[in-house]
Kinemage of the C-alpha trace (Angstrom):
@kinemage 1
@onewidth
@group {chain A} dominant
@subgroup {mainchain}
@vectorlist {calphas} color= white
{ca met a 1} P 78.112 -0.191 97.674
{ca asn a 2} L 79.481 3.216 96.739
{ca ala a 3} L 80.141 2.087 93.162
{ca gln a 4} L 76.462 1.104 92.773
{ca leu a 5} L 75.174 4.584 93.603
{ca pro a 6} L 74.396 7.073 90.827
{ca leu a 7} L 77.236 9.363 89.863
{ca arg a 8} L 75.428 12.499 91.057
{ca val a 9} L 74.881 10.909 94.503
{ca arg a 10} L 78.526 9.869 94.703
{ca leu a 11} L 79.655 13.371 93.756
{ca ala a 12} L 77.311 14.853 96.381
{ca leu a 13} L 78.649 12.431 99.017
{ca trp a 14} L 82.277 13.206 98.234
{ca tyr a 15} L 81.487 16.917 98.195
{ca gly a 16} L 79.662 16.619 101.531
{ca ile a 17} L 82.533 14.666 103.077
{ca ala a 18} L 85.043 17.261 101.903
{ca ile a 19} L 82.918 20.104 103.266
{ca ala a 20} L 82.383 18.208 106.556
{ca val a 21} L 86.113 17.708 107.016
{ca ala a 22} L 86.705 21.387 106.260
{ca leu a 23} L 83.953 22.577 108.619
{ca phe a 24} L 85.003 20.293 111.473
{ca ser a 25} L 88.623 21.334 111.014
{ca ile a 26} L 87.680 25.009 111.101
{ca gly a 27} L 85.450 24.395 114.152
{ca phe a 28} L 88.117 22.533 116.106
{ca val a 29} L 90.771 25.102 115.254
{ca ser a 30} L 88.437 27.961 116.214
{ca leu a 31} L 87.552 26.282 119.525
{ca trp a 32} L 91.213 25.648 120.276
{ca met a 33} L 92.081 29.265 119.526
{ca val a 34} L 89.289 30.491 121.864
{ca his a 35} L 90.514 28.123 124.589
{ca arg a 36} L 94.028 29.392 124.091
{ca ala a 37} L 92.952 33.023 124.228
{ca ile a 38} L 90.888 32.470 127.391
{ca asp a 39} L 93.765 30.604 129.050
{ca asp a 40} L 96.113 33.471 128.234
{ca leu a 41} L 93.649 35.990 129.700
{ca glu a 42} L 93.211 33.926 132.868
{ca asn a 43} L 96.957 33.453 133.286
{ca asp a 44} L 97.502 37.202 132.873
{ca glu a 45} L 94.805 37.862 135.507
{ca leu a 46} L 96.423 35.434 137.960
{ca gln a 47} L 99.841 36.989 137.400
{ca glu a 48} L 98.342 40.424 137.981
{ca arg a 49} L 96.902 39.241 141.320
{ca val a 50} L 100.293 37.908 142.363
{ca arg a 51} L 101.857 41.242 141.403
{ca ser a 52} L 99.194 43.106 143.429
{ca val a 53} L 100.103 41.047 146.506
{ca ser a 54} L 103.782 41.814 145.888
{ca arg a 55} L 103.104 45.544 145.570
{ca phe a 56} L 101.019 45.514 148.725
{ca val a 57} L 103.701 43.772 150.810
{ca glu a 58} L 106.370 46.134 149.472
{ca ser a 59} L 104.213 49.118 150.383
{ca arg a 60} L 104.104 48.099 154.050
{ca pro a 61} L 106.697 49.547 156.542
{ca ala a 62} L 109.898 47.515 156.849
{ca gly a 63} L 109.657 47.138 160.647
{ca glu a 64} L 106.075 45.891 160.658
{ca thr a 65} L 105.529 42.620 162.529
{ca thr a 66} L 104.168 39.479 160.932
{ca ala a 67} L 100.920 39.751 162.903
{ca gln a 68} L 100.350 43.332 161.759
{ca leu a 69} L 101.156 42.412 158.160
{ca arg a 70} L 98.774 39.454 158.376
{ca gln a 71} L 95.981 41.662 159.670
{ca glu a 72} L 96.459 44.287 156.970
{ca thr a 73} L 96.795 41.698 154.210
{ca thr a 74} L 93.607 39.885 155.226
{ca ala a 75} L 91.649 43.125 155.487
{ca thr a 76} L 92.902 44.518 152.216
{ca phe a 77} L 92.424 41.449 150.034
{ca glu a 78} L 89.177 40.557 151.681
{ca phe a 79} L 87.934 43.866 150.363
{ca ile a 80} L 89.561 43.583 146.927
{ca his a 81} L 89.041 39.939 145.972
{ca gly a 82} L 86.713 38.679 148.623
{ca asn a 83} L 89.720 36.776 150.005
{ca lys a 84} L 88.197 33.668 148.431
{ca trp a 85} L 91.063 31.892 146.683
{ca leu a 86} L 94.190 33.464 148.283
{ca gln a 87} L 96.983 31.986 150.435
{ca val a 88} L 100.259 33.726 151.345
{ca ile a 89} L 103.081 32.153 153.380
{ca asp a 90} L 106.565 33.490 154.120
{ca glu a 91} L 109.867 31.677 153.987
{ca his a 92} L 109.614 30.805 157.714
{ca gly a 93} L 106.300 29.023 157.282
{ca gln a 94} L 104.153 31.810 158.799
{ca trp a 95} L 100.831 32.517 157.091
{ca leu a 96} L 100.036 36.091 156.054
{ca asp a 97} L 96.658 35.244 154.559
{ca arg a 98} L 94.727 32.033 154.193
{ca ser a 99} L 91.339 31.591 152.534
{ca lys a 100} L 89.093 29.047 154.167
{ca his a 101} L 88.003 27.809 150.716
{ca val a 102} L 91.599 26.880 149.902
{ca ser a 103} L 92.913 25.766 153.252
{ca ser a 104} L 90.581 22.787 153.403
{ca leu a 105} L 91.871 21.532 150.057
{ca tyr a 106} L 95.495 22.653 150.400
{ca pro a 107} L 96.402 22.611 154.136
{ca thr a 108} L 100.060 23.125 153.257
{ca leu a 109} L 101.750 25.421 150.790
{ca val a 110} L 105.194 25.089 149.333
{ca leu a 111} L 107.743 27.463 150.833
{ca pro a 112} L 109.160 30.137 148.517
{ca gln a 113} L 112.622 28.630 148.483
{ca his a 114} L 111.100 25.483 146.942
{ca ala a 115} L 108.574 27.136 144.614
{ca pro a 116} L 109.360 27.389 140.860
{ca glu a 117} L 110.534 30.835 139.812
{ca gly a 118} L 108.155 31.092 136.903
{ca gly a 119} L 105.174 29.910 138.895
{ca ser a 120} L 102.978 26.867 138.550
{ca tyr a 121} L 99.472 26.858 137.025
{ca phe a 122} L 96.867 24.191 137.844
{ca thr a 123} L 93.120 23.657 138.018
{ca tyr a 124} L 91.063 22.174 140.845
{ca lys a 125} L 87.474 21.851 142.024
{ca ala a 126} L 86.079 23.323 145.238
{ca asp a 127} L 82.428 22.645 146.081
{ca ser a 128} L 81.534 22.013 142.397
{ca ile a 129} L 83.338 25.206 141.461
{ca cys a 130} L 86.184 24.885 138.976
{ca val a 131} L 89.155 27.084 139.908
{ca arg a 132} L 92.202 28.068 137.903
{ca ala a 133} L 95.130 28.660 140.308
{ca leu a 134} L 98.708 29.958 140.300
{ca ile a 135} L 101.452 29.370 142.861
{ca ala a 136} L 104.372 31.816 142.489
{ca pro a 137} L 107.173 33.195 144.770
{ca ile a 138} L 107.601 36.924 145.529
{ca ala a 139} L 110.092 38.956 147.592
{ca ala a 140} L 109.707 42.171 149.590
{ca his a 141} L 111.995 43.868 152.153
{ca gly a 142} L 114.416 40.940 151.947
{ca val a 143} L 111.762 38.352 152.797
{ca arg a 144} L 110.408 35.813 150.307
{ca tyr a 145} L 106.793 34.707 150.165
{ca thr a 146} L 104.737 32.107 148.322
{ca val a 147} L 101.421 33.304 146.883
{ca gln a 148} L 98.571 30.992 145.796
{ca thr a 149} L 95.714 32.732 144.027
{ca gly a 150} L 92.813 31.535 141.880
{ca leu a 151} L 89.929 32.409 139.552
{ca thr a 152} L 86.600 30.665 139.167
{ca leu a 153} L 86.055 29.093 135.724
{ca asn a 154} L 82.309 28.450 135.841
{ca gln a 155} L 81.433 31.428 133.663
{ca thr a 156} L 84.265 30.643 131.255
{ca leu a 157} L 83.216 27.019 130.988
{ca ala a 158} L 79.642 28.096 130.353
{ca ile a 159} L 80.777 30.371 127.560
{ca leu a 160} L 82.893 27.611 126.043
{ca ser a 161} L 80.001 25.164 126.304
{ca asp a 162} L 77.697 27.598 124.491
{ca leu a 163} L 80.387 28.148 121.887
{ca arg a 164} L 80.730 24.397 121.277
{ca ile a 165} L 76.980 23.971 120.937
{ca his a 166} L 76.704 26.864 118.509
{ca leu a 167} L 79.683 25.623 116.519
{ca phe a 168} L 78.160 22.137 116.308
{ca leu a 169} L 74.817 23.534 115.145
{ca leu a 170} L 76.540 25.812 112.658
{ca ile a 171} L 78.634 22.927 111.293
{ca ala a 172} L 75.573 20.687 111.039
{ca phe a 173} L 73.624 23.406 109.246
{ca gly a 174} L 76.550 24.112 106.900
{ca leu a 175} L 76.925 20.388 106.210
{ca val a 176} L 73.246 19.991 105.316
{ca val a 177} L 73.256 23.087 103.109
{ca ser a 178} L 76.523 22.112 101.409
{ca ser a 179} L 75.293 18.549 100.786
{ca leu a 180} L 72.093 19.818 99.198
{ca gly a 181} L 74.095 22.361 97.218
{ca gly a 182} L 76.548 19.658 96.137
{ca tyr a 183} L 73.726 17.423 94.974
{ca phe a 184} L 72.137 20.300 93.075
{ca met a 185} L 75.445 21.301 91.482
{ca ser a 186} L 76.293 17.710 90.535
{ca arg a 187} L 72.844 17.262 89.051
{ca lys a 188} L 73.211 20.513 87.159
{ca ala a 189} L 76.703 19.564 85.959
{ca leu a 190} L 75.650 16.063 84.882
{ca thr a 191} L 72.531 17.172 83.020
{ca pro a 192} L 74.483 17.501 79.728
{ca ile a 193} L 75.865 13.993 80.252
{ca ala a 194} L 72.328 12.674 80.712
{ca ala a 195} L 71.308 14.429 77.493
{ca ile a 196} L 74.327 12.964 75.679
{ca ala a 197} L 73.552 9.473 77.009
{ca ala a 198} L 69.887 9.723 76.014
{ca glu a 199} L 70.786 10.863 72.502
{ca ala a 200} L 73.452 8.162 72.198
{ca gln a 201} L 70.906 5.481 73.158
{ca arg a 202} L 68.600 6.740 70.424
{ca ile a 203} L 71.228 6.431 67.679
{ca asn a 204} L 71.312 3.118 65.799
{ca asp a 205} L 72.147 1.859 62.330
{ca lys a 206} L 69.032 3.543 60.941
{ca asn a 207} L 69.956 7.085 62.011
{ca leu a 208} L 73.734 7.199 62.093
{ca asn a 209} L 73.535 10.700 60.644
{ca ser a 210} L 72.233 11.962 64.009
{ca arg a 211} L 74.671 13.743 66.261
{ca leu a 212} L 74.960 14.420 69.972
{ca pro a 213} L 74.061 17.894 71.235
{ca ser a 214} L 76.922 20.362 70.927
{ca leu a 215} L 77.688 22.260 74.126
{ca ala a 216} L 78.754 25.904 74.139
{ca thr a 217} L 80.486 25.602 77.527
{ca arg a 218} L 83.958 24.927 76.081
{ca asp a 219} L 84.733 22.519 78.915
{ca glu a 220} L 85.454 18.792 79.219
{ca leu a 221} L 81.828 17.881 78.472
{ca ala a 222} L 81.900 19.927 75.267
{ca ala a 223} L 85.137 18.191 74.267
{ca leu a 224} L 83.530 14.806 75.032
{ca ser a 225} L 80.478 15.645 72.915
{ca asn a 226} L 82.632 16.797 70.000
{ca thr a 227} L 84.828 13.700 70.252
{ca leu a 228} L 81.802 11.394 70.244
{ca asn a 229} L 80.361 13.269 67.257
{ca gln a 230} L 83.625 12.802 65.382
{ca met a 231} L 83.551 9.104 66.268
{ca leu a 232} L 79.955 8.865 65.043
{ca gly a 233} L 81.039 10.505 61.800
{ca arg a 234} L 83.750 7.902 61.314
{ca ile a 235} L 81.343 5.097 62.189
{ca glu a 236} L 78.767 6.457 59.741
{ca ala a 237} L 81.367 6.751 56.996
{ca gly a 238} L 82.611 3.220 57.661
{ca tyr a 239} L 79.092 1.823 57.818
{ca gln a 240} L 78.067 3.560 54.606
{ca ser a 241} L 81.261 2.336 52.982
{ca val a 242} L 80.595 -1.255 54.039
{ca arg a 243} L 76.955 -1.066 52.970
{ca ser a 244} L 77.870 0.488 49.632
{ca phe a 245} L 80.703 -1.990 49.185
{ca thr a 246} L 78.414 -4.946 49.926
{ca ser a 247} L 75.616 -3.809 47.632
{ca asn a 248} L 77.958 -2.897 44.783
{ca ala a 249} L 79.997 -6.065 45.171
{ca ala a 250} L 76.820 -8.133 45.026
{ca his a 251} L 75.706 -6.221 41.931
{ca glu a 252} L 79.087 -6.626 40.241
{ca leu a 253} L 79.241 -10.353 40.953
{ca arg a 254} L 75.644 -10.944 39.913
{ca ser a 255} L 76.269 -10.089 36.252
{ca pro a 256} L 79.101 -12.570 35.564
{ca val a 257} L 77.358 -15.258 37.636
{ca ala a 258} L 74.168 -14.706 35.640
{ca leu a 259} L 76.141 -14.997 32.388
{ca leu a 260} L 77.730 -18.244 33.545
{ca arg a 261} L 74.343 -19.659 34.453
{ca ala a 262} L 72.787 -18.562 31.177
{ca glu a 263} L 75.622 -20.038 29.102
{ca thr a 264} L 75.389 -23.313 30.986
{ca glu a 265} L 71.590 -23.556 30.781
{ca val a 266} L 71.582 -22.868 27.026
{ca ala a 267} L 74.319 -25.436 26.440
{ca leu a 268} L 72.413 -28.085 28.386
{ca ala a 269} L 68.975 -27.311 26.976
{ca phe a 270} L 69.462 -29.323 23.736
{ca pro a 271} L 72.081 -31.683 22.361
{ca arg a 272} L 74.986 -29.747 20.833
{ca asp a 273} L 77.996 -30.598 18.741
{ca ala a 274} L 81.532 -30.532 20.104
{ca ala a 275} L 82.352 -27.158 18.516
{ca tyr a 276} L 79.413 -25.484 20.290
{ca tyr a 277} L 80.412 -26.974 23.653
{ca arg a 278} L 83.965 -25.806 23.091
{ca glu a 279} L 82.827 -22.244 22.372
{ca thr a 280} L 80.583 -22.335 25.447
{ca cys a 281} L 83.441 -23.549 27.643
{ca glu a 282} L 85.682 -20.788 26.284
{ca arg a 283} L 83.079 -18.147 27.105
{ca ile a 284} L 82.553 -19.635 30.577
{ca leu a 285} L 86.325 -19.597 31.104
{ca lys a 286} L 86.493 -15.966 30.009
{ca his a 287} L 83.690 -14.980 32.386
{ca ser a 288} L 85.343 -16.976 35.194
{ca ile a 289} L 88.636 -15.154 34.644
{ca gln a 290} L 86.840 -11.820 34.739
{ca met a 291} L 84.996 -12.784 37.925
{ca thr a 292} L 88.220 -14.026 39.517
{ca his a 293} L 89.860 -10.693 38.669
{ca leu a 294} L 86.953 -8.832 40.271
{ca ile a 295} L 87.025 -11.010 43.394
{ca asp a 296} L 90.772 -10.473 43.764
{ca gln a 297} L 90.301 -6.716 43.589
{ca leu a 298} L 87.430 -6.831 46.092
{ca leu a 299} L 89.474 -8.898 48.521
{ca ala a 300} L 92.485 -6.617 48.149
{ca leu a 301} L 90.334 -3.546 48.774
{ca ala a 302} L 88.659 -5.191 51.786
{ca arg a 303} L 92.053 -6.042 53.288
{ca ala a 304} L 93.223 -2.471 52.694
{ca asp a 305} L 90.110 -1.086 54.406
{ca ala a 306} L 90.573 -3.421 57.359
{ca gly a 307} L 94.260 -2.524 57.644
{ca val a 308} L 95.353 -6.167 57.494
{ca glu a 309} L 97.086 -5.965 54.135
{ca ile a 310} L 100.718 -6.847 54.784
{ca phe a 311} L 103.282 -4.993 52.691
{ca gln a 312} L 106.784 -6.386 52.443
{ca phe a 313} L 109.052 -3.388 51.934
{ca ala a 314} L 112.458 -4.111 50.458
{ca pro a 315} L 114.915 -2.373 48.089
{ca val a 316} L 113.478 -2.516 44.548
{ca asn a 317} L 115.112 -1.421 41.311
{ca leu a 318} L 112.274 0.614 39.817
{ca pro a 319} L 113.309 0.456 36.112
{ca asp a 320} L 113.383 -3.351 36.234
{ca leu a 321} L 109.927 -3.436 37.818
{ca met a 322} L 108.505 -0.991 35.254
{ca his a 323} L 109.954 -2.971 32.348
{ca glu a 324} L 108.435 -6.144 33.790
{ca ala a 325} L 104.986 -4.532 34.010
{ca ala a 326} L 105.314 -2.990 30.542
{ca asp a 327} L 106.264 -6.334 28.956
{ca glu a 328} L 102.938 -7.813 30.068
{ca trp a 329} L 100.996 -5.058 28.221
{ca thr a 330} L 103.052 -4.604 25.080
{ca asp a 331} L 101.207 -7.272 23.088
{ca arg a 332} L 97.772 -6.111 24.210
{ca phe a 333} L 98.502 -2.525 23.155
{ca ala a 334} L 99.790 -3.822 19.805
{ca glu a 335} L 96.649 -5.949 19.245
{ca asp a 336} L 94.450 -2.836 19.589
{ca ser a 337} L 96.756 -0.653 17.445
{ca ile a 338} L 97.747 1.564 20.359
{ca his a 339} L 101.266 2.929 20.196
{ca phe a 340} L 102.906 2.020 23.492
{ca gln a 341} L 106.073 3.834 24.516
{ca arg a 342} L 108.209 3.184 27.553
{ca asp a 343} L 110.517 5.985 28.570
{ca val a 344} L 112.441 4.327 31.379
{ca pro a 345} L 116.140 5.098 31.979
{ca thr a 346} L 118.653 2.270 31.944
{ca thr a 347} L 120.257 3.531 35.170
{ca asp a 348} L 119.199 2.060 38.490
{ca phe a 349} L 116.627 3.778 40.662
{ca trp a 350} L 116.367 2.018 43.987
{ca leu a 351} L 113.530 2.605 46.401
{ca ser a 352} L 111.992 0.844 49.409
{ca ala a 353} L 108.685 -0.657 48.258
{ca asp a 354} L 106.531 -3.749 48.043
{ca ser a 355} L 107.374 -4.967 44.541
{ca phe a 356} L 104.173 -7.008 44.149
{ca ala a 357} L 101.896 -4.133 45.248
{ca leu a 358} L 103.791 -1.549 43.178
{ca lys a 359} L 103.573 -3.763 40.083
{ca arg a 360} L 99.851 -4.091 40.724
{ca leu a 361} L 99.552 -0.301 40.816
{ca leu a 362} L 101.369 -0.011 37.451
{ca thr a 363} L 99.148 -2.725 35.982
{ca ile a 364} L 96.004 -0.866 37.067
{ca leu a 365} L 97.208 2.406 35.533
{ca leu a 366} L 98.228 0.695 32.273
{ca glu a 367} L 94.922 -1.186 32.099
{ca asn a 368} L 93.004 2.031 32.691
{ca ala a 369} L 94.959 3.734 29.840
{ca trp a 370} L 94.355 0.743 27.523
{ca arg a 371} L 90.591 0.758 28.154
{ca tyr a 372} L 90.063 4.458 27.415
{ca thr a 373} L 92.582 5.125 24.634
{ca pro a 374} L 91.241 4.767 21.046
{ca ser a 375} L 93.110 2.742 18.466
{ca gly a 376} L 95.776 4.784 16.680
{ca gln a 377} L 96.534 6.851 19.812
{ca ser a 378} L 99.446 6.431 22.190
{ca val a 379} L 100.210 5.460 25.790
{ca ala a 380} L 103.524 6.203 27.504
{ca leu a 381} L 105.045 4.804 30.674
{ca arg a 382} L 107.695 7.211 31.977
{ca leu a 383} L 110.153 7.437 34.826
{ca thr a 384} L 111.708 10.805 35.666
{ca thr a 385} L 113.326 12.311 38.727
{ca ala a 386} L 112.606 15.304 40.900
{ca gly a 387} L 114.212 16.690 44.012
{ca asn a 388} L 113.080 18.209 47.283
{ca ala a 389} L 114.525 18.966 50.700
{ca ala a 390} L 114.209 15.312 51.731
{ca gly a 391} L 116.183 13.989 48.754
{ca gln a 392} L 115.692 12.645 45.233
{ca leu a 393} L 112.240 11.466 44.108
{ca ala a 394} L 111.322 8.985 41.397
{ca val a 395} L 108.315 10.197 39.392
{ca ile a 396} L 106.256 7.438 37.738
{ca ser a 397} L 103.685 8.528 35.158
{ca val a 398} L 101.296 6.861 32.718
{ca glu a 399} L 100.228 9.247 29.942
{ca asp a 400} L 97.691 8.625 27.191
{ca thr a 401} L 96.087 10.569 24.362
{ca gly a 402} L 92.668 9.047 24.999
{ca ile a 403} L 89.230 10.486 25.693
{ca gly a 404} L 90.286 12.438 28.796
{ca ile a 405} L 88.304 13.155 31.947
{ca ser a 406} L 86.065 16.155 32.544
{ca pro a 407} L 86.664 18.328 35.631
{ca lys a 408} L 83.388 17.260 37.261
{ca asp a 409} L 84.377 13.576 36.971
{ca arg a 410} L 87.881 13.989 38.376
{ca ala a 411} L 86.553 14.283 41.927
{ca arg a 412} L 84.784 10.912 41.805
{ca ile a 413} L 87.153 8.865 39.655
{ca phe a 414} L 88.899 7.569 42.793
{ca arg a 415} L 85.604 6.572 44.421
{ca arg a 416} L 84.483 2.976 44.550
{ca phe a 417} L 82.418 1.486 41.744
{ca gln a 418} L 82.483 4.731 39.769
{ca arg a 419} L 82.638 4.509 35.963
{ca ile a 420} L 82.671 7.740 34.033
{ca ala a 421} L 82.506 6.311 30.490
{ca arg a 422} L 82.110 3.040 28.647
{ca pro a 423} L 85.531 1.479 27.952
{ca leu a 424} L 86.788 1.438 24.367
{ca his a 425} L 88.623 -1.874 24.726
{ca gly a 426} L 87.790 -5.020 26.617
{ca glu a 427} L 84.406 -6.683 26.808
{ca phe a 428} L 84.310 -6.582 30.600
{ca ser a 429} L 83.364 -3.083 31.680
{ca gly a 430} L 85.591 -3.134 34.744
{ca ser a 431} L 84.812 -3.157 38.445
{ca gly a 432} L 85.260 0.533 39.173
{ca ile a 433} L 87.633 -0.149 42.074
{ca gly a 434} L 90.965 -0.390 40.254
{ca leu a 435} L 91.968 3.233 40.806
{ca val a 436} L 90.728 3.072 44.402
{ca leu a 437} L 93.025 0.116 45.026
{ca ala a 438} L 95.897 1.882 43.249
{ca gln a 439} L 95.441 4.958 45.428
{ca ala a 440} L 95.461 2.752 48.551
{ca ile a 441} L 98.751 1.175 47.430
{ca ala a 442} L 100.229 4.622 46.791
{ca glu a 443} L 99.210 5.783 50.264
{ca lys a 444} L 100.902 2.755 51.811
{ca his a 445} L 104.062 3.969 50.056
{ca his a 446} L 103.576 7.455 51.540
{ca ser a 447} L 102.537 8.963 48.218
{ca ala a 448} L 99.391 9.762 46.239
{ca ile a 449} L 98.276 9.465 42.644
{ca arg a 450} L 97.824 12.809 40.878
{ca leu a 451} L 95.583 13.235 37.869
{ca glu a 452} L 95.999 15.747 35.048
{ca ser a 453} L 93.525 15.475 32.198
{ca thr a 454} L 91.928 17.369 29.331
{ca val a 455} L 88.786 16.160 27.619
{ca gly a 456} L 89.600 14.871 24.140
{ca glu a 457} L 93.358 15.178 24.644
{ca gly a 458} L 94.204 12.530 27.218
{ca ser a 459} L 95.144 11.970 30.840
{ca arg a 460} L 98.262 11.697 32.971
{ca phe a 461} L 98.394 9.675 36.201
{ca ser a 462} L 101.563 10.181 38.248
{ca leu a 463} L 103.023 9.559 41.693
{ca gln a 464} L 106.296 10.372 43.430
{ca leu a 465} L 108.319 7.899 45.472
{ca pro a 466} L 111.474 8.633 47.496
{ca thr a 467} L 114.597 6.823 46.384
{ca cys a 468} L 116.995 4.972 48.676
{ca pro a 469} L 120.613 3.745 48.469
{ca pro a 470} L 121.219 0.746 46.175
{ca ala a 471} L 120.747 -2.710 47.613
{ca pro a 472} L 124.022 -4.440 48.445
{ca gly a 473} L 125.019 -6.967 45.825
{ca pro a 474} L 126.606 -10.349 46.400
{ca glu a 475} L 130.096 -10.100 47.778
{ca thr a 476} L 132.856 -11.375 45.455
{ca asp a 477} L 136.410 -11.839 46.639
{ca glu a 478} L 139.163 -11.178 44.126
{ca leu a 479} L 141.167 -14.355 43.440
{ca asn a 480} L 144.803 -14.422 44.320
{ca pro a 481} L 146.831 -14.378 41.026
{ca ala a 482} L 149.336 -16.906 42.422
{ca leu a 483} L 146.476 -19.250 43.313
{ca val a 484} L 145.047 -18.919 39.801
{ca glu a 485} L 148.416 -19.734 38.258
{ca his a 486} L 148.836 -22.745 40.526
{ca leu a 487} L 145.387 -24.075 39.628
{ca ser a 488} L 146.115 -23.595 35.898
{ca glu a 489} L 149.336 -25.594 36.136
{ca ser a 490} L 147.517 -28.335 38.048
{ca leu a 491} L 144.865 -28.604 35.342
């Protein structure tokens, strides 16, 4: 039931309960302290009355008879206290004073030799009157006495009753005021949350650029609003990326599909000879290869965005991998009269990497250099080393003397489906996602591709990768020379 109530009501209830517990605790403690203080005052008053009886008996002459002492005691205390709640008996059982209000309730009184030294306090009722009493022993002129004296509590009880009523009313009033104040404060405190919730309900896929209201309170609600705004920013960026990716992917796939359809429709429109069909099939195959290449890149980029691309890191000898990638492009550079140079050391450079992904990165950089380098110019694949505090770094670079990239285009060259110029080689204009995929692969290897370029002079793409110890080779045990000689003689 409590969980179904609004948050502001629950906060007000919890606040009211806490205040109620505090108020009732303070009230009970205050009432107990007043009771304690009144009891102490009453006990002091009773002790003072016992001491007054003791002083009176001591003030009498030592040779005075019991009858004379009784007469003087009755007369004196009748005048002082009204002789209403007083009884005095000596150690021989003779009464010095006896109030008629007490004698009917307590016909006997403990003798002083049996009375507790510190006295005994108790409460009793006499004719609807509540009395607080004390029985204590005294001694005077070598004789011990027992004194019973009392005080009426009616006025005290009336005061305590009024105090309880006023405390109850005060607690009830404080509880009502605190509950209303708690509800008001909770409503005031939750107003920003209501505004955030209302704004969040208004945001959909059509207005993802909207943001929740920023609070200047610098508290938890302001932190919540800022966190949700940051989340909305990430959602908007992801949504825009997916929408842009979908629209651009559809556009990129539409062109080769349209070419395939056109080639097929033209070939089937009229009877053709075998040579024409062969040329058509070759063109369809070429377009299919290009479309397959584009689909592979789109799938790789989608897996990278989703974070499901699995990289198998293992020790890789970088020069071997670079030579393998360069061998696949040597003939293509030669066909287009581009001087291709590989400057890769013969020594081993081991690093922990995904060999397939890293080779794909090199292929993308070499393809990009091939497309934008004019015939007669050069492309170089280099491997150098650099050092930092963490250790030795392998620096991979692809340099060309092609058309170069202007400063304004460098910021968007790593964006998806961005083409800054028409390629010089290759009929297929490219997907515009190769460098994006290469940058994603570099980031998975804890690096980044750097670009240095001058318009008309060429470009240099480079990245740095940390090296690692060489991979252990197969273990070979040295043959025992005696065993070799024995085997030779046997043969």
